[in-house]
C-alpha positions as CSV (number, residue, x, y, z in Angstrom):
1,M,27.7,15.5,-25.5
2,T,24.0,16.0,-24.4
3,L,21.6,13.8,-26.2
4,T,17.9,14.7,-26.5
5,K,15.6,11.7,-26.5
6,T,11.9,11.8,-27.2
7,F,9.7,8.9,-26.4
8,N,5.9,8.5,-26.7
9,H,5.2,5.7,-24.3
10,V,7.8,6.3,-21.5
11,D,9.1,9.3,-19.7
12,Y,12.7,10.3,-20.5
13,L,13.9,11.7,-17.1
14,W,17.7,11.6,-17.3
15,D,19.2,14.9,-16.2
16,D,22.7,15.3,-17.6
17,A,23.6,18.0,-15.0
18,H,22.6,15.9,-12.1
19,A,24.3,12.8,-13.5
20,T,27.5,14.8,-14.0
21,S,27.3,16.0,-10.4
22,L,27.6,12.4,-9.3
23,G,31.0,12.1,-11.0
24,D,32.3,8.5,-11.5
25,D,30.4,7.1,-8.5
26,Q,28.8,4.1,-10.3
27,V,26.7,3.2,-7.3
28,A,25.3,6.7,-7.1
29,L,24.6,6.6,-10.9
30,F,22.9,3.2,-10.6
31,L,20.7,4.6,-7.8
32,Y,19.8,7.6,-9.8
33,R,18.9,5.4,-12.8
34,S,16.8,3.2,-10.5
35,N,14.9,6.2,-9.1
36,I,13.9,7.7,-12.5
37,L,12.9,4.3,-13.9
38,G,10.7,3.7,-10.8
39,A,9.1,7.1,-11.2
40,D,7.2,6.0,-14.3
41,L,4.5,3.4,-13.5
42,R,4.4,2.3,-17.1
43,I,7.9,1.0,-16.6
44,T,7.5,-0.7,-13.2
45,N,5.2,-0.3,-10.2
46,Y,6.0,0.2,-6.6
47,G,8.2,-2.6,-5.3
48,G,8.5,-4.2,-8.7
49,G,11.6,-5.0,-10.6
50,N,15.2,-4.6,-9.5
51,T,18.4,-3.0,-10.8
52,S,22.1,-3.4,-10.3
53,C,25.7,-2.3,-11.1
54,K,29.1,-3.9,-10.8
55,T,32.2,-2.1,-9.6
56,I,35.8,-2.9,-8.8
57,E,36.6,-2.6,-5.0
58,K,39.5,-3.5,-2.7
59,D,39.0,-6.7,-0.7
60,P,39.3,-5.6,3.0
61,L,41.1,-8.8,3.9
62,T,43.5,-9.4,0.9
63,G,43.8,-5.9,-0.5
64,E,43.2,-7.4,-3.9
65,E,40.9,-5.8,-6.4
66,V,37.6,-7.7,-6.7
67,E,34.4,-7.2,-8.6
68,V,31.4,-6.3,-6.4
69,M,27.8,-6.3,-7.5
70,W,25.4,-3.8,-6.0
71,V,21.7,-4.8,-6.3
72,K,18.4,-3.8,-4.9
73,G,17.8,-5.7,-1.7
74,S,14.8,-7.7,-0.7
75,G,11.5,-5.8,-0.3
76,G,12.8,-2.6,-1.8
77,D,11.4,-0.2,-4.4
78,I,13.6,1.1,-7.2
79,G,11.7,4.4,-7.3
80,T,12.7,5.3,-3.8
81,L,15.9,3.2,-3.5
82,K,18.7,4.5,-1.4
83,R,22.2,3.2,-0.6
84,S,20.8,1.6,2.6
85,G,18.4,-0.5,0.5
86,I,21.0,-2.3,-1.6
87,A,23.1,-5.4,-1.1
88,G,26.8,-5.5,-2.1
89,L,28.1,-9.0,-3.0
90,Y,31.3,-10.5,-4.3
91,T,30.4,-11.4,-7.9
92,G,33.0,-14.2,-8.0
93,R,31.6,-15.9,-4.9
94,L,28.1,-15.6,-6.2
95,R,29.0,-17.2,-9.5
96,A,30.9,-19.9,-7.6
97,L,27.6,-21.1,-6.2
98,K,26.9,-22.8,-9.5
99,S,29.2,-25.6,-8.3
100,V,27.0,-26.4,-5.3
101,Y,23.6,-25.8,-6.8
102,G,21.4,-28.9,-6.6
103,G,18.6,-28.0,-9.0
104,L,15.1,-26.6,-8.6
105,E,14.6,-28.4,-5.3
106,D,17.6,-26.5,-4.0
107,E,16.3,-22.9,-4.6
108,D,15.5,-22.0,-1.1
109,R,18.8,-23.1,0.3
110,M,20.6,-21.0,-2.3
111,V,19.0,-17.9,-0.9
112,G,20.6,-18.6,2.4
113,L,24.0,-19.0,0.7
114,F,23.8,-15.5,-0.7
115,Q,24.9,-14.4,2.8
116,H,28.2,-16.0,2.3
117,C,28.8,-13.8,-0.7
118,I,28.3,-10.5,1.1
119,Y,31.0,-7.8,0.6
120,D,29.3,-4.9,2.2
121,L,28.5,-5.7,5.8
122,D,25.8,-3.0,5.9
123,S,23.9,-4.8,3.0
124,K,20.2,-5.2,2.9
125,A,19.1,-8.9,2.7
126,P,19.7,-10.0,-1.0
127,S,16.6,-10.7,-2.9
128,I,15.7,-13.9,-4.8
129,D,16.6,-12.1,-8.1
130,T,20.2,-11.6,-7.0
131,P,21.7,-14.5,-9.2
132,L,19.8,-13.2,-12.3
133,H,22.0,-10.1,-12.1
134,G,25.1,-11.8,-10.9
135,L,25.4,-14.5,-13.6
136,L,25.2,-11.9,-16.3
137,P,28.4,-10.1,-17.1
138,F,27.2,-6.5,-17.7
139,K,28.1,-3.6,-15.5
140,H,24.6,-2.1,-15.3
141,I,21.4,-4.2,-15.5
142,D,17.7,-3.4,-15.3
143,H,15.1,-6.0,-14.5
144,L,11.7,-4.3,-15.1
145,H,8.0,-5.1,-15.4
146,P,6.7,-2.6,-18.1
147,D,3.1,-3.2,-19.1
148,A,4.1,-3.5,-22.7
149,L,6.8,-6.1,-22.1
150,I,4.6,-8.2,-19.8
151,A,1.9,-8.0,-22.5
152,V,4.5,-9.5,-24.9
153,A,5.6,-12.0,-22.2
154,A,2.0,-13.0,-21.5
155,A,0.9,-13.3,-25.1
156,K,0.2,-16.6,-26.7
157,D,3.3,-17.4,-29.0
158,S,5.3,-14.9,-26.9
159,E,8.7,-16.2,-28.3
160,Q,7.6,-15.5,-31.9
161,V,6.1,-12.1,-30.9
162,T,9.5,-11.2,-29.4
163,K,11.2,-12.0,-32.8
164,D,8.5,-10.0,-34.6
165,I,9.3,-6.9,-32.6
166,W,13.1,-7.0,-32.1
167,G,14.3,-9.6,-34.6
168,D,17.5,-11.3,-33.3
169,T,18.4,-8.4,-30.9
170,M,16.4,-9.8,-28.0
171,G,16.6,-13.2,-26.3
172,W,13.6,-15.1,-24.8
173,V,13.3,-17.6,-22.0
174,P,10.2,-19.4,-20.9
175,W,8.4,-18.9,-17.6
176,Q,10.5,-20.0,-14.6
177,R,10.0,-19.0,-11.0
178,P,12.6,-16.5,-10.0
179,G,15.7,-18.1,-8.5
180,F,19.1,-19.5,-9.2
181,D,17.9,-21.7,-12.1
182,L,16.4,-18.7,-13.9
183,G,19.8,-17.0,-13.5
184,L,21.4,-20.0,-15.2
185,Q,18.8,-19.8,-18.0
186,L,19.6,-16.1,-18.6
187,E,23.3,-16.9,-18.7
188,R,22.7,-19.7,-21.2
189,C,20.4,-17.5,-23.3
190,L,23.2,-14.9,-23.6
191,A,25.8,-17.5,-24.5
192,E,23.6,-18.8,-27.3
193,N,22.7,-15.3,-28.5
194,P,25.8,-13.2,-28.2
195,G,25.3,-9.5,-28.9
196,I,21.6,-9.3,-27.8
197,R,20.5,-6.2,-26.0
198,G,18.1,-7.8,-23.6
199,I,16.0,-10.8,-22.7
200,V,12.2,-11.2,-22.4
201,L,11.1,-13.5,-19.5
202,G,8.0,-15.4,-20.4
203,S,5.0,-14.3,-18.3
204,H,7.3,-12.2,-16.2
205,G,9.2,-9.2,-17.5
206,L,12.3,-7.8,-19.1
207,F,16.1,-7.8,-18.6
208,T,18.2,-5.1,-20.3
209,W,21.7,-3.8,-19.7
210,G,24.6,-1.4,-20.7
211,D,28.2,-0.6,-20.0
212,T,27.2,2.6,-18.2
213,S,24.2,3.6,-16.2
214,Y,23.1,5.9,-19.0
215,E,23.4,3.2,-21.7
216,S,21.4,0.8,-19.6
217,Y,18.7,3.4,-19.1
218,I,18.4,4.3,-22.7
219,N,18.5,0.7,-23.7
220,S,15.6,0.0,-21.4
221,L,13.5,2.9,-22.7
222,E,14.1,2.0,-26.3
223,V,13.2,-1.7,-25.8
224,I,10.0,-0.7,-24.0
225,E,9.2,2.0,-26.6
226,M,9.4,-0.6,-29.4
227,A,7.0,-3.0,-27.7
228,S,4.6,-0.1,-26.9
229,E,4.5,1.1,-30.5
230,Y,3.9,-2.5,-31.7
231,I,1.0,-3.0,-29.3
232,E,-0.6,0.4,-29.8
233,K,-0.6,-0.1,-33.6
234,R,-2.6,-3.3,-33.1
235,V,-4.9,-1.8,-30.5
236,A,-5.7,1.0,-32.9
237,E,-6.6,-1.6,-35.5
238,Q,-9.2,-3.0,-33.1
239,G,-11.0,0.4,-32.9
240,D,-13.9,0.1,-30.5
241,K,-13.6,-3.6,-30.2
242,V,-10.8,-3.5,-27.6
243,F,-11.7,-6.2,-25.0
244,G,-14.6,-7.3,-27.3
245,G,-16.3,-3.8,-27.2
246,E,-18.5,-2.1,-24.6
247,K,-21.2,-4.2,-22.9
248,V,-22.0,-1.8,-20.0
249,K,-22.3,2.0,-20.2
250,S,-20.4,4.0,-17.6
251,L,-22.3,6.3,-15.3
252,S,-21.2,10.0,-15.3
253,P,-18.1,10.8,-13.2
254,E,-20.2,12.4,-10.5
255,A,-22.7,9.5,-10.5
256,R,-19.8,6.9,-10.3
257,K,-18.4,8.7,-7.2
258,N,-21.8,8.8,-5.6
259,Q,-22.3,5.1,-6.1
260,A,-18.8,4.3,-4.9
261,A,-19.2,6.4,-1.8
262,K,-22.4,4.6,-0.9
263,L,-21.0,1.1,-1.6
264,M,-17.5,1.5,-0.1
265,P,-18.4,1.1,3.6
266,L,-20.4,-2.1,2.8
267,L,-17.5,-3.5,0.8
268,R,-15.0,-2.5,3.5
269,G,-17.0,-4.3,6.1
270,L,-17.2,-7.5,4.0
271,T,-13.5,-7.5,3.1
272,S,-12.7,-6.9,6.8
273,S,-14.1,-10.2,8.0
274,H,-10.6,-11.4,8.9
275,A,-8.9,-8.1,9.6
276,R,-9.9,-4.5,9.1
277,Q,-9.0,-3.1,5.6
278,V,-8.5,0.3,4.1
279,G,-9.8,1.0,0.6
280,T,-9.0,2.8,-2.7
281,F,-11.4,3.6,-5.6
282,Q,-10.3,4.0,-9.2
283,D,-12.4,4.9,-12.2
284,T,-9.9,5.8,-14.9
285,D,-10.8,5.4,-18.6
286,K,-8.6,2.3,-18.9
287,V,-10.3,0.7,-15.9
288,L,-13.8,1.5,-17.3
289,Q,-12.8,0.2,-20.7
290,F,-12.0,-3.2,-19.2
291,I,-14.7,-3.6,-16.6
292,N,-17.4,-2.5,-19.0
293,S,-16.3,-4.9,-21.8
294,Y,-17.7,-8.1,-23.1
295,D,-14.4,-9.9,-22.4
296,L,-14.5,-9.0,-18.7
297,Q,-16.2,-12.3,-17.7
298,R,-13.6,-14.3,-19.7
299,L,-10.4,-12.4,-18.7
300,A,-11.0,-11.5,-15.1
301,P,-11.2,-15.1,-13.8
302,M,-7.9,-16.0,-15.6
303,G,-6.0,-13.8,-13.2
304,T,-2.9,-11.8,-13.6
305,S,0.3,-13.0,-15.2
306,C,3.3,-11.2,-13.7
307,P,4.1,-12.5,-10.2
308,D,4.5,-9.0,-8.9
309,H,0.9,-8.3,-9.9
310,F,-0.9,-11.2,-8.3
311,L,1.1,-11.1,-5.1
312,R,-0.5,-7.8,-4.5
313,T,-3.9,-8.2,-6.1
314,K,-4.6,-11.9,-5.3
315,I,-5.0,-14.4,-8.1
316,Q,-8.2,-12.9,-9.4
317,P,-10.7,-10.2,-8.7
318,L,-14.3,-10.3,-7.5
319,V,-16.7,-9.0,-10.2
320,L,-19.9,-7.6,-8.8
321,E,-23.2,-8.5,-10.5
322,L,-24.9,-5.1,-9.7
323,D,-26.5,-2.8,-12.1
324,P,-24.5,0.5,-12.3
325,Q,-27.6,2.4,-11.3
326,E,-28.6,0.0,-8.5
327,D,-30.4,1.7,-5.7
328,L,-27.9,1.3,-2.8
329,S,-30.0,3.1,-0.2
330,D,-31.4,-0.2,1.3
331,R,-28.5,-1.5,3.2
332,E,-30.0,-4.8,4.1
333,V,-31.0,-5.7,0.5
334,I,-27.6,-4.7,-1.0
335,L,-25.8,-6.4,1.8
336,A,-27.6,-9.7,1.1
337,K,-26.6,-9.5,-2.5
338,L,-23.0,-8.8,-1.6
339,E,-22.7,-11.5,1.1
340,G,-23.6,-14.2,-1.5
341,A,-20.9,-12.9,-3.9
342,F,-18.3,-12.7,-1.1
343,A,-19.2,-16.2,0.2
344,K,-18.7,-17.7,-3.3
345,Y,-15.3,-15.9,-3.7
346,R,-14.1,-17.1,-0.3
347,E,-15.1,-20.6,-1.0
348,G,-13.3,-20.4,-4.4
349,Y,-10.1,-19.2,-2.8
350,H,-10.3,-21.9,-0.2
351,Q,-10.6,-24.6,-2.9
352,Y,-7.7,-23.0,-4.8
353,Y,-5.6,-23.3,-1.6
354,E,-6.7,-26.9,-0.8
355,K,-6.1,-28.0,-4.4
356,H,-2.6,-26.6,-4.7
357,K,-1.1,-26.6,-1.2
358,R,2.1,-28.4,-0.6
359,A,3.1,-30.4,2.5
360,N,5.0,-27.4,3.9
361,S,2.8,-24.6,2.6
362,P,2.0,-21.7,5.1
363,A,-1.5,-21.6,6.5
364,E,-4.3,-20.3,4.2
365,R,-4.4,-16.5,4.3
366,D,-7.3,-14.1,4.3
367,P,-9.7,-15.4,1.6
368,N,-11.4,-12.1,0.9
369,P,-10.8,-10.3,-2.5
370,V,-8.3,-7.5,-2.8
371,I,-9.7,-6.2,-6.1
372,I,-13.4,-5.7,-6.6
373,L,-14.8,-4.6,-10.0
374,Y,-18.2,-2.9,-10.4
375,P,-19.0,-2.6,-14.2
376,G,-20.1,1.0,-15.0
377,V,-18.7,2.4,-11.8
378,G,-15.0,1.4,-11.1
379,L,-12.4,-0.6,-9.3
380,F,-12.2,-1.0,-5.6
381,S,-9.1,-2.3,-3.7
382,F,-8.7,-3.2,-0.1
383,A,-5.6,-3.9,2.0
384,K,-4.1,-3.3,5.4
385,N,-3.4,0.4,4.8
386,K,-3.9,3.1,2.2
387,Q,-0.5,2.7,0.5
388,T,-1.0,-1.1,0.1
389,S,-4.5,-0.7,-1.3
390,R,-3.5,2.1,-3.6
391,V,-0.5,0.1,-4.9
392,A,-2.8,-3.0,-5.3
393,S,-5.1,-0.9,-7.5
394,E,-2.2,0.4,-9.5
395,F,-0.9,-3.1,-10.1
396,Y,-4.3,-4.3,-11.3
397,I,-4.4,-1.4,-13.7
398,N,-1.0,-2.6,-14.9
399,A,-2.6,-6.1,-15.3
400,I,-5.4,-4.5,-17.3
401,N,-2.8,-2.9,-19.6
402,V,-1.1,-6.2,-20.0
403,M,-4.3,-8.0,-20.9
404,R,-5.2,-5.2,-23.3
405,G,-1.8,-5.5,-25.0
406,A,-1.6,-9.3,-25.1
407,E,-5.2,-9.6,-26.5
408,A,-4.3,-7.1,-29.2
409,I,-1.1,-9.0,-30.2
410,T,-2.5,-12.6,-30.1
411,E,-4.2,-13.8,-27.0
412,Y,-3.7,-13.3,-23.3
413,T,-2.4,-16.2,-21.2
414,S,-2.0,-16.4,-17.5
415,L,0.2,-18.5,-15.2
416,P,-1.0,-22.0,-14.5
417,R,-2.7,-22.0,-11.1
418,Q,-0.1,-24.3,-9.5
419,E,2.7,-22.0,-10.5
420,A,0.8,-19.0,-9.2
421,F,0.1,-20.8,-5.9
422,D,3.7,-21.8,-5.5
423,I,4.7,-18.1,-5.7
424,E,1.9,-16.8,-3.5
425,Y,2.6,-19.4,-0.8
426,W,6.4,-19.6,-1.3
427,L,8.2,-20.0,2.0
428,L,10.5,-17.2,1.1
429,E,7.6,-14.9,0.6
430,E,6.1,-16.0,3.9
431,A,9.4,-15.2,5.6
432,K,9.3,-11.8,4.0
433,L,5.8,-11.2,5.4
434,Q,6.9,-12.4,8.9
435,R,9.8,-9.9,8.8
436,Q,7.5,-6.9,8.4
437,P,7.4,-4.6,11.4
438,K,4.6,-4.8,13.9
439,E,1.6,-2.7,13.0
440,Q,0.9,0.5,14.9
441,P,-2.0,0.7,17.4
442,L,-4.3,2.6,15.0
443,S,-3.2,0.9,11.8
444,R,-6.1,0.0,9.5
445,K,-8.2,2.7,11.1
446,V,-9.8,5.7,9.4
447,A,-10.5,8.9,11.4
448,L,-12.6,11.9,10.7
449,V,-11.7,15.0,12.7
450,T,-13.8,18.2,12.6
451,G,-12.1,21.5,13.3
452,A,-8.9,20.0,12.0
453,G,-7.6,23.1,10.3
454,G,-5.6,24.1,13.3
455,G,-5.4,24.1,17.1
456,I,-6.7,21.1,19.0
457,G,-8.3,19.5,16.0
458,K,-5.0,19.5,14.0
459,A,-3.1,18.2,17.1
460,I,-5.6,15.3,17.3
461,A,-5.1,14.5,13.6
462,D,-1.3,14.6,14.1
463,K,-1.5,12.1,16.9
464,L,-3.9,9.7,15.1
465,V,-1.6,9.7,12.0
466,A,1.5,9.2,14.2
467,E,-0.2,6.1,15.7
468,G,-1.0,4.6,12.3
469,A,-4.4,5.9,11.3
470,V,-5.4,7.7,8.1
471,V,-7.3,10.9,8.7
472,V,-10.0,12.9,6.9
473,L,-9.4,16.6,8.0
474,S,-12.6,18.7,8.0
475,D,-13.1,22.3,8.8
476,I,-15.1,25.3,7.4
477,N,-11.8,27.0,6.4
478,K,-10.5,25.5,3.1
479,A,-7.2,27.4,3.2
480,S,-6.4,26.0,6.7
481,L,-7.4,22.5,5.6
482,E,-5.1,22.6,2.6
483,E,-2.2,23.8,4.8
484,A,-2.9,21.1,7.3
485,H,-3.2,18.4,4.6
486,A,0.2,19.4,3.2
487,T,1.9,18.4,6.4
488,Y,1.1,14.7,5.9
489,G,2.4,12.0,3.5
490,R,0.6,11.0,0.3
491,D,-1.3,8.1,1.8
492,Q,-2.0,9.6,5.3
493,S,-4.8,12.1,4.8
494,T,-7.4,13.7,2.7
495,Y,-9.6,16.7,3.5
496,A,-13.2,18.0,3.1
497,V,-14.6,21.4,3.8
498,C,-17.4,20.8,6.3
499,D,-19.9,22.9,8.2
500,V,-21.1,20.8,11.1
501,T,-24.4,22.8,11.3
502,D,-25.3,21.5,7.8
503,M,-26.2,17.8,7.4
504,A,-25.5,17.8,3.7
505,S,-22.0,19.1,4.4
506,I,-21.3,16.4,7.0
507,E,-22.5,13.7,4.6
508,G,-20.2,15.2,2.0
509,A,-17.2,14.8,4.4
510,L,-18.2,11.2,5.1
511,D,-18.5,10.5,1.4
512,A,-14.9,11.9,1.1
513,A,-13.8,9.4,3.8
514,A,-15.5,6.6,1.9
515,L,-14.0,7.5,-1.5
516,A,-10.5,8.0,0.0
517,F,-10.3,5.2,2.5
518,G,-13.5,3.1,2.4
519,G,-15.3,4.4,5.4
520,V,-14.7,5.7,8.9
521,D,-13.8,4.1,12.3
522,I,-13.0,7.1,14.5
523,V,-15.0,10.4,14.5
524,V,-13.8,13.3,16.6
525,H,-16.1,16.3,17.1
526,S,-13.5,19.0,17.7
527,A,-15.1,21.8,15.8
528,G,-16.0,24.6,18.1
529,L,-16.0,28.2,19.2
530,A,-16.3,29.9,22.6
531,I,-18.2,33.0,23.7
532,S,-17.7,34.5,27.2
533,K,-20.1,37.2,28.3
534,P,-22.3,38.1,31.3
535,L,-25.9,37.0,31.1
536,E,-27.1,40.5,30.3
537,D,-24.7,40.8,27.4
538,H,-25.5,37.5,25.7
539,T,-27.5,37.6,22.6
540,E,-29.8,35.1,21.0
541,K,-27.3,34.9,18.1
542,D,-24.6,33.9,20.6
543,W,-26.8,31.2,22.1
544,D,-27.8,29.8,18.7
545,I,-24.3,29.6,17.2
546,L,-23.0,27.8,20.3
547,Q,-25.9,25.4,20.3
548,N,-25.7,24.8,16.5
549,V,-21.9,24.2,16.3
550,L,-21.4,22.4,19.6
551,V,-24.6,20.5,20.2
552,K,-26.5,20.2,16.9
553,G,-23.2,19.7,15.1
554,Q,-22.4,16.8,17.4
555,F,-25.8,15.3,17.0
556,Q,-25.8,15.5,13.2
557,L,-22.2,14.2,13.0
558,A,-23.1,11.2,15.2
559,Q,-26.2,10.5,13.3
560,A,-24.4,10.5,9.9
561,S,-21.2,8.7,11.0
562,V,-23.1,6.0,12.8
563,E,-24.9,5.2,9.6
564,T,-21.5,4.6,7.9
565,M,-20.2,2.5,10.9
566,R,-23.3,0.3,10.8
567,K,-22.7,-0.3,7.1
568,Q,-19.2,-1.5,7.9
569,G,-20.4,-3.6,10.8
570,T,-17.0,-3.4,12.5
571,G,-17.9,-1.0,15.4
572,G,-16.2,2.4,15.9
573,D,-15.4,5.3,18.1
574,F,-17.1,8.6,18.5
575,I,-15.2,11.2,20.6
576,S,-16.7,14.5,21.8
577,I,-14.3,17.3,22.6
578,A,-16.3,19.1,25.4
579,S,-14.9,21.1,28.2
580,K,-14.4,21.4,31.9
581,N,-17.0,24.1,31.7
582,G,-19.7,21.5,31.2
583,L,-19.1,20.3,34.7
584,V,-18.1,23.4,36.6
585,S,-20.2,26.5,37.1
586,G,-18.2,29.7,36.4
587,P,-18.9,33.3,35.7
588,N,-19.8,34.8,32.3
589,N,-20.2,31.4,30.8
590,V,-23.9,30.5,30.6
591,A,-24.3,29.7,26.9
592,Y,-20.9,28.0,26.4
593,G,-21.1,26.0,29.6
594,T,-24.7,24.9,28.8
595,A,-23.7,23.7,25.3
596,K,-20.7,21.8,26.7
597,A,-22.8,20.1,29.3
598,A,-25.2,19.1,26.5
599,Q,-22.3,17.6,24.6
600,Q,-21.3,15.6,27.6
601,H,-24.7,14.2,28.3
602,M,-25.4,13.5,24.6
603,A,-22.2,11.4,24.6
604,R,-23.5,9.3,27.5
605,L,-26.9,8.9,25.8
606,L,-25.1,7.8,22.6
607,A,-22.9,5.4,24.5
608,A,-26.0,3.7,26.0
609,E,-27.7,3.4,22.6
610,L,-24.8,2.4,20.4
611,G,-23.1,-0.2,22.6
612,K,-25.0,-3.0,20.7
613,D,-23.2,-1.9,17.6
614,H,-19.9,-1.9,19.4
615,I,-19.6,1.8,18.7
616,R,-18.0,3.4,21.8
617,V,-18.7,7.0,22.7
618,N,-16.4,8.9,25.0
619,T,-15.7,12.5,26.0
620,V,-12.4,14.4,26.4
621,N,-12.7,17.6,28.6
622,P,-9.9,20.1,28.0
623,D,-9.4,23.1,30.2
624,G,-7.2,26.2,29.8
625,V,-5.7,25.2,26.4
626,I,-4.4,28.6,25.6
627,I,-1.2,28.1,23.8
628,G,-1.8,26.8,20.3
629,S,-5.6,26.8,20.5
630,K,-7.6,28.8,17.9
631,I,-10.4,29.6,20.4
632,W,-8.0,31.7,22.4
633,E,-7.0,33.9,19.5
634,G,-10.2,36.1,19.7
635,A,-12.6,37.6,22.1
636,W,-12.9,34.5,24.3
637,A,-9.5,35.1,25.8
638,E,-10.4,38.7,26.5
639,G,-13.6,37.6,28.1
640,R,-12.0,35.0,30.4
641,A,-9.2,37.5,31.3
642,K,-11.9,40.0,32.3
643,A,-13.8,37.5,34.3
644,Y,-10.7,36.7,36.3
645,G,-9.5,40.3,36.6
646,I,-6.2,39.6,34.8
647,T,-4.6,40.4,31.4
648,V,-4.7,38.1,28.4
649,D,-0.9,37.6,28.7
650,E,-1.4,36.3,32.2
651,L,-3.9,33.6,31.3
652,P,-1.5,30.7,30.7
653,A,0.2,31.1,34.1
654,H,-3.2,31.7,35.7
655,Y,-4.7,28.5,34.3
656,A,-1.5,26.5,35.2
657,K,-1.5,27.7,38.8
658,R,-5.1,26.8,39.4
659,N,-4.8,23.1,38.5
660,L,-3.5,20.5,40.9
661,L,-0.4,19.7,38.8
662,N,0.4,23.3,38.0
663,E,0.8,22.4,34.4
664,I,0.1,24.3,31.2
665,I,-2.2,22.3,29.0
666,R,-1.5,22.2,25.3
667,P,-3.4,20.8,22.2
668,E,-1.0,17.8,22.1
669,D,-2.3,16.9,25.6
670,I,-5.9,16.8,24.4
671,A,-4.7,14.6,21.4
672,D,-3.2,12.2,23.9
673,G,-6.5,12.0,25.7
674,V,-8.3,11.1,22.4
675,F,-5.7,8.5,21.6
676,A,-6.2,7.0,25.1
677,C,-9.9,6.6,24.2
678,V,-9.4,5.0,20.8
679,G,-6.1,3.2,21.1
680,V,-5.6,2.2,24.7
681,L,-8.9,2.1,26.6
682,T,-10.6,-0.1,24.0
683,K,-13.2,-1.5,26.4
684,T,-14.4,1.9,27.7
685,T,-17.6,3.7,26.6
686,G,-19.6,6.5,28.2
687,N,-16.6,7.8,29.9
688,I,-15.2,11.3,30.5
689,I,-11.4,12.0,30.5
690,N,-10.5,15.3,32.0
691,V,-7.3,16.8,30.5
692,D,-7.0,19.8,32.7
693,G,-4.0,19.3,35.0
694,G,-6.4,18.3,37.8
695,M,-9.4,20.5,38.6
696,A,-11.1,19.2,41.8
697,T,-14.3,21.1,40.9
698,A,-14.4,19.1,37.7
699,F,-14.0,15.7,39.1
700,V,-16.7,13.5,37.6
701,R,-16.9,11.4,40.9
């Protein structure tokens, strides 16, 4: 029978037809449940929570039927969980570990013993939460971090609040760091309260269950809905006094984004004092309600409650003491204000580390803030890549929701600092960090590529993304940009319509880079066009458009992007896509060749001037890029074919035959040249790389 469920505070996403198509495959149903639970950020955020199911399998050694638990593996995300991301363990062996457990000091050793319980040899490494699922008897279990439940868990008198909402149908256990002991506490809570539908974990989250995947799913939604309704009723009673009421007025949406775009490069530079960071900006209504409130100064220093939150956001944010309408145009004045705030934050983090470190604690990590709050403007987050900074901002928004709910119920409480430190610097967490794959060559870098709607520009963007950068695509053609942007993942690119002959348009593209990623590190001037005519046929219009797009465009792009790079103070790369024609004298080419020569010499002049800022300027000279190049789609190809006395169709072979390597040059080859400049030859500036198959007449020396 199909049941229709309506919820106001969570999304009901169960599709009966899809679930039926999975048949009686309990693991597939558990994965499906996991994915739809993880699709709702009010239920759990990226990487948060875990889910499981238990099935009867045949032991490959004895042939006997045994119970096997399938559970999300270490470091996974339930929203994207696949079979390769789960661990399969003998439930009996896992429960037998109770006989060798030596207490809280034995927690880390127990994680190693999970490997002796493995049933499925292709298992992902079991997570620290494995015994929490294994010591409970239910076939399907959800461990989630819903905002509403963490608000209950983090509220003063949380145990009584739990009873107020669910009566005797829910259990409650006090805060305990995840591990084997917490699993024993859950087992004890169930034994003392038979028939309960779930357990609230103090300052942590929720456990719910069911005999089937669907029953577990519905049970989770119903429990979360009840908590949400309870909280919303109390928030409504507060009226405009949520978080103590409004202390600071928000700027208009457009003004907020203007302030954020100006400030982001400065913040990015300061947060990158240990390692380069990528940023995210958020100014949702819930963010503004919190950061504009009277209670901000009381609540922000308390830090977050749920371990999954502060592991990604750091223990507390940095609150900027800047007026929302502060004039941010004077870089030195604003930087001086910010440097003081950052120095104070770093010293506070250092003291937190020194006060709470253990004899075996890992070394102190980057002391810079992850979350930065600017009352009246918004929330900034910085991390090693776009996905991580976006997720950090989402987790802090979850923390805001938790504080909002807990304050409405009774009063928000956070974890004691020692407990928080012991999780942040847990050796098992450190081991997880050490297992992460090596970063790509352009990881942490932001690139802006002009002319990226297709051809050489798009190929360059593809290469930079493939090597780990995030990219701002710019072009005068919006449709081409949208099509190009759609080829990348969520956290890999953004786009901005940009006319390089218009300084305001260039500044708009750089603002887009700042808002999306925090600034820019690599700028590639690939926008261009080509006109091939004899001298007598060239018009003033031909001359002007080539000079404007190729030369003036490069000048203005350099001028604006260098301003952003200087705000960051972390150096950068500027790449000019010129041409062999800037070095070689050929027929019917006076305007184009002159413009390309100007691009090349401008790059050398910029390299000489910007070296002190550690901004490197190099040139890539293509030649004969016919296949896949937008320039060759129009009259340029006809003009060059006419100049050489051949047909357009003969051009690729003609250009290949005339270079020393007899190679056809493609957009991807130019992209490799750009990558060499920004990802390999990191101590080169003022250089020219010819990507032309070898043209002796174009040799620079």
